C-alpha positions as CSV (number, residue, x, y, z in Angstrom):
1,M,41.3,6.4,-21.4
2,T,39.0,6.9,-24.3
3,E,37.7,3.9,-26.2
4,L,40.1,4.7,-29.1
5,E,43.0,4.9,-26.7
6,I,42.1,1.5,-25.3
7,K,41.9,0.1,-28.8
8,Q,45.4,1.5,-29.5
9,Q,46.7,0.0,-26.3
10,I,45.4,-3.4,-27.4
11,C,47.2,-3.0,-30.7
12,D,50.4,-2.0,-28.9
13,I,50.3,-4.9,-26.5
14,G,49.5,-7.2,-29.4
15,K,52.6,-6.0,-31.2
16,R,54.7,-6.5,-28.1
17,I,53.4,-10.1,-27.7
18,Y,54.1,-10.8,-31.4
19,D,57.6,-9.2,-31.3
20,K,58.5,-11.2,-28.3
21,G,57.6,-14.4,-30.0
22,M,54.8,-15.2,-27.7
23,V,52.5,-15.8,-30.7
24,A,53.0,-16.9,-34.3
25,S,51.0,-16.0,-37.3
26,N,47.4,-15.2,-36.2
27,D,47.6,-16.8,-32.8
28,G,46.5,-15.3,-29.5
29,N,43.8,-12.9,-28.4
30,I,43.3,-9.9,-26.1
31,S,40.2,-8.4,-24.5
32,V,39.4,-5.4,-22.3
33,K,36.3,-4.9,-20.2
34,L,34.6,-1.5,-20.8
35,G,31.5,-2.2,-18.7
36,D,29.2,-5.0,-17.5
37,N,28.0,-5.7,-21.0
38,E,30.7,-4.1,-23.2
39,F,34.1,-5.6,-24.1
40,L,36.7,-4.9,-26.7
41,C,38.5,-7.8,-28.2
42,T,40.9,-8.7,-31.0
43,P,39.5,-10.2,-34.2
44,T,40.0,-13.8,-35.3
45,G,42.3,-14.6,-38.2
46,V,44.6,-11.5,-37.7
47,S,48.2,-11.3,-36.7
48,K,48.5,-9.5,-33.3
49,G,51.6,-7.8,-34.5
50,F,50.0,-5.8,-37.3
51,M,46.7,-4.6,-35.9
52,T,45.3,-1.0,-36.0
53,P,42.4,0.3,-33.9
54,E,39.8,-0.3,-36.7
55,Y,40.5,-4.1,-36.3
56,I,39.2,-4.2,-32.8
57,C,35.7,-5.6,-32.2
58,K,33.2,-4.7,-29.5
59,V,31.0,-7.6,-28.0
60,D,28.5,-8.1,-25.2
61,A,28.9,-10.4,-22.2
62,E,27.7,-13.3,-24.3
63,G,30.3,-12.6,-26.9
64,R,27.8,-11.3,-29.4
65,V,29.0,-8.5,-31.8
66,I,28.0,-5.0,-30.8
67,E,30.4,-3.3,-33.3
68,A,32.8,-4.6,-35.8
69,N,34.1,-3.2,-39.1
70,E,33.5,-5.2,-42.2
71,G,35.7,-8.2,-42.6
72,F,36.4,-8.6,-38.8
73,R,34.9,-11.0,-36.4
74,P,35.6,-11.4,-32.6
75,S,38.2,-14.0,-31.6
76,S,37.0,-17.5,-31.7
77,E,38.2,-17.9,-28.1
78,I,35.9,-15.2,-26.7
79,K,34.0,-17.8,-24.6
80,M,37.2,-18.3,-22.6
81,H,37.5,-14.6,-21.9
82,M,33.9,-14.2,-20.9
83,R,34.1,-17.0,-18.4
84,V,37.0,-15.2,-16.7
85,Y,35.0,-11.9,-16.5
86,R,32.0,-13.7,-15.2
87,E,33.9,-15.5,-12.5
88,R,36.2,-12.6,-11.6
89,P,34.5,-9.2,-11.3
90,D,37.8,-7.6,-10.5
91,V,39.4,-8.6,-13.8
92,M,39.4,-5.9,-16.5
93,S,41.6,-7.6,-19.1
94,V,42.5,-11.0,-20.4
95,V,45.5,-12.0,-22.5
96,H,45.9,-15.4,-24.3
97,A,49.2,-16.3,-25.9
98,H,51.5,-19.2,-26.8
99,P,54.8,-18.2,-25.2
100,L,57.5,-20.7,-26.1
101,Y,58.7,-21.9,-22.7
102,A,55.4,-21.7,-20.9
103,T,53.6,-23.5,-23.7
104,S,56.3,-26.2,-23.7
105,F,55.6,-26.8,-20.0
106,A,51.9,-26.9,-20.8
107,I,52.5,-29.5,-23.6
108,A,54.7,-31.6,-21.2
109,G,51.9,-31.4,-18.5
110,I,54.2,-29.7,-16.0
111,P,52.7,-26.9,-13.9
112,L,54.9,-24.0,-12.9
113,T,55.0,-24.7,-9.1
114,E,58.6,-24.7,-8.2
115,P,59.8,-21.7,-6.1
116,I,62.9,-20.5,-7.8
117,M,63.1,-16.7,-7.5
118,P,61.5,-14.1,-5.3
119,E,59.9,-12.1,-8.1
120,A,58.0,-15.1,-9.5
121,V,56.8,-16.2,-6.0
122,I,55.5,-12.7,-5.2
123,A,53.9,-12.0,-8.6
124,L,52.5,-15.4,-9.5
125,G,53.1,-17.8,-6.7
126,E,52.3,-20.8,-8.9
127,V,50.8,-21.3,-12.4
128,P,48.6,-24.5,-12.6
129,I,47.6,-26.4,-15.8
130,A,44.0,-26.5,-16.9
131,A,42.9,-29.7,-18.7
132,Y,42.9,-29.8,-22.4
133,G,39.8,-28.4,-24.2
134,T,38.9,-28.0,-27.9
135,P,39.5,-24.4,-29.0
136,S,36.4,-22.2,-29.5
137,T,34.2,-24.5,-27.5
138,E,33.0,-24.4,-23.8
139,E,35.6,-27.1,-23.0
140,I,38.4,-24.5,-22.3
141,P,36.2,-22.2,-20.2
142,D,35.1,-25.2,-18.2
143,A,38.7,-26.4,-17.7
144,V,39.9,-22.9,-16.7
145,A,37.0,-22.1,-14.3
146,P,38.3,-24.1,-11.3
147,Y,41.5,-22.1,-11.1
148,L,40.1,-18.6,-11.5
149,Q,39.5,-17.9,-7.8
150,S,43.1,-18.8,-6.8
151,Y,45.3,-17.7,-9.6
152,D,45.9,-14.8,-12.1
153,A,47.6,-17.0,-14.7
154,V,46.9,-20.5,-16.0
155,L,48.6,-22.8,-18.5
156,L,46.3,-24.5,-21.0
157,A,47.3,-28.1,-21.6
158,N,48.7,-28.6,-25.1
159,H,47.7,-25.1,-26.0
160,G,49.3,-22.0,-24.4
161,A,48.7,-19.7,-21.4
162,L,46.1,-17.3,-20.1
163,S,46.6,-14.3,-17.8
164,F,44.2,-11.8,-16.4
165,S,44.3,-8.7,-14.2
166,D,42.8,-5.3,-13.3
167,S,44.2,-3.7,-16.4
168,L,45.5,-4.7,-19.8
169,L,49.1,-3.7,-18.9
170,N,49.0,-5.8,-15.8
171,A,47.5,-8.8,-17.6
172,Y,50.3,-8.5,-20.1
173,H,52.9,-8.2,-17.4
174,K,51.6,-11.4,-15.8
175,M,52.0,-13.2,-19.2
176,E,55.6,-11.8,-19.5
177,S,56.4,-12.9,-15.9
178,L,55.1,-16.4,-16.4
179,E,57.1,-16.9,-19.6
180,F,60.3,-15.6,-17.9
181,Y,59.6,-17.9,-14.9
182,A,59.2,-20.8,-17.3
183,Q,62.4,-20.0,-19.2
184,L,64.4,-19.8,-16.0
185,L,62.9,-23.0,-14.7
186,Y,63.7,-24.8,-18.0
187,Q,67.3,-23.5,-18.2
188,S,68.0,-24.3,-14.5
189,K,66.8,-27.9,-15.1
190,M,69.3,-28.1,-18.0
191,L,72.0,-27.1,-15.6
192,G,71.3,-29.9,-13.2
193,G,68.1,-28.7,-11.5
194,P,67.1,-25.6,-9.6
195,K,67.9,-25.0,-5.9
196,L,64.4,-24.3,-4.6
197,L,63.6,-21.7,-2.1
198,S,62.6,-23.2,1.3
199,E,59.1,-23.3,2.6
200,E,60.1,-20.7,5.2
201,Q,61.5,-18.4,2.5
202,V,58.4,-18.8,0.4
203,L,56.1,-17.9,3.3
204,R,58.2,-14.8,4.0
205,L,57.7,-13.7,0.4
206,Y,54.0,-14.4,0.7
207,E,54.0,-12.0,3.7
208,I,55.8,-9.4,1.6
209,R,53.1,-9.7,-1.1
210,R,50.4,-9.1,1.5
211,Q,52.3,-6.1,2.9
212,F,52.5,-4.6,-0.6
213,G,48.7,-5.0,-0.9
214,L,49.0,-6.5,-4.4
215,K,45.7,-7.1,-6.1
216,G,44.5,-10.3,-7.7
217,K,44.4,-13.9,-6.6
218,H,47.5,-15.7,-5.3
219,P,48.4,-18.8,-3.2
220,A,49.3,-16.4,-0.4
221,D,45.6,-15.6,0.0
222,R,45.0,-19.1,1.3
223,L,47.3,-18.6,4.2
224,S,46.2,-15.1,5.2
């Protein structure tokens, strides 16, 4: 993909996140790695549902501006994105959003660890919660760092969710999957509580994931 095509894809994913109610107003941010010292990211103070390619900023590995059109500055959360790229060389894209159900679990301090359906177990395994940090500071990157080697998605206490993968589309899919997982878990609790998969069933699903050769980090890796 050309750089312009990647910028357009960022805009498309931003609109999808906005249309699905995963962000409100100017919330959320998206980034894509172009090279070791070049990254594209969404600007601060802009609705992710109404972006066009000229909105997108280019920064270096320290989050400093390389290119940005007048009136646009990189996301204030760029430090969080850069910590992910630094700790996970395999990651090519990071998505931060405030999906309703997942963020509700993050506010309640409840990680997504209950095995309730095969797809969630295979795709995510579990989604832990990183401790609360003040936005735009190093507190959030420091809180997220301990989970980066074991997971591809993390809840941010009292804040939202973070997902990351080897492409923008895959990073977005992980965000969509964790929100669907959170919604199913919430609604099953309203119906009296979910019937959890057994440990044996979970281990069989972990083995299926390994057979598929799926990329990224996952609890199944600890048992391989």
